[in-house]
N, C-alpha and C positions, 0 to 999 in steps of 0.2 A: 470135491465140492458136493455139498448137500443142499437140498431145497431150503434149509433153514439158514444157510450161509448167505450173509449180505455182503456183496462185493461192490465197493465204490469204484466207479470208472473215472479215471482222470482224463484230461483233454487229449492226451496222446492216443488213447484208444480210439477216440472218435476221428482224430486226424488221420490215423492209418486206415480206419474203416472207410472213410469218405474220400480221402485224397491219396492214400498210399497205394503202393504196388508191391508185389512180391511177398516175402515171408511176413513182414509186419502187417500187411493187409490181411493175409490169411489168418494170422494169429488173432488179430482184433475181431475178425468175423467169426472165428471159431468160438471165442468167448461170447459174443452176442448170440450165436446160435444156442450155446449151452444155457444162457439165461432165458432165451425164448422157450427152450425145451424144459424149463423148470429145474435144471440142475443147480441153480443158484438164483438168488434174488439180486437184481441189479439196481444200483442207486447212483445217481449223479447229482450235480448241483447247477444252479444258474451261473455259478462262477466259471464253469466249463464254457458256457456261451460267450462270456466276456473274453476268456483266453483264446477261444477258437476264432473270435472276431479279429483279434490281434494277429493270429496266425494267417488268416485270410488276407489281411492288409499287407503283411510282410511278404506272402507268396506273390501277390499281385505286383508289388514293387520289385521283388527280386527277379521274377520271370517275365514281367510285362513292362517294367520300367515306368509304371504309372500307379496312381492311387486308386484304390477300389472305391467305387461310388457307394453311397448309402443304400441305393437300390440293389446293387450287386451283393453287398454284405447281408442285407435283409433276406434276399433270395437264398443265399447259401446257409444262413442261420435257419431258414425254414426247412432246408434239407436235413439239418441236424435235428431239429424238432421232430420231423417225421421219423427219422431213424430211432430216436429215443422212444417215441410212441409205438412204432412198429415192433420193437423188441420188448415192450412192456417194462421199460426202465423207469423207476421212480425218480422224479426230479424234486430235490429239496431246495429250500431257499438258503443260500449262503448268508444273506443278510440276517435271517432269523437265527440260524444255527451258530454263527460266529458270535453274535451278541457282545457282551462285555468281556474284557480282558483277553481278547483274541490275539492281540499283538504279543503279549507276554507268553501266552500259551504256544503260539507259533515259534517264538524264540526258544522255548523249551524243547520243542520237537527238533528244530534245527540243531540246537546245542547237543542234544542227546544222540543224534544220528551220527553215523560213522562214514568217513570217506571210503569210497569203493574203487578199487582198481578194475577197469572195465575192458580195455583193449589197448594193446601196444604200449603198455605202461602209463596210459592216461588215467587220471583220477576224476571222479565225479562226486559231488556232495549235494545234499538236500539244500535248496535255496528258497528264496521268498515264496514264489507261487507254489512250490512243492510243499512247503510247510503249511500253507493255507489249505491245499487239497487234503493233506493228512489230517489236519484239525477238523475239517468238514466231515471227513470219513469217520473220525472218532465220534463226533457229535451226532452223526446220522446212524450210529450204532452198527457200523459195518465191521466185519471181522477181517476183511482183506481190502487192499487197495490195488486194483488192477491198473497196470501201466505198461508202456513200452519205453519208459525212461529209466535207464540203468542206474541213475542216481538213487532211486528208491531202494536199491539193494541194501543200502546202509541205514534204512529207516528203522529206528528203535523206538516204538511206542506200542500201544495196545492193539493197533491195527497192523496186521502183517502184510508186508509187500508181496504182491503177486506180479512179478516181472514176467510178462508174456514171452519174452525172448527165451526164458529158461523153462517154459512149459511145453 
């Protein structure tokens, strides 16, 4: 990583940094520290907040058997905002960057990416939200896309995957 390197952080990095434990948490926080230390320039998008909000609702339902209130979600999104600010990560607008023809551009990313064998013979592929993150990263002029989602190992576009499990 160099200070000129722009790294797009997808939602999984923030999920592990804020909610994770163990190795994933450590890897996400190491990347955030590297960014804060000037080893790379971090960039993310407001799409991350949308996806993180869904993760929060799912976690609340899965582990609490209830629906998260708007106040709970807003409070947890505030923690995400603080983390983004604290580490000096640039936040770009997905609405602005996606613009016209984003569906066909995302289809191209999904179509060109390769399935990846990850563990125990399982296979993962780039899917809907993954393609959106990759396209936002491309349009935000990032050179790499940092993630803890093994499906990105098969990403084939101008942005190179940086799967933190492998770093």
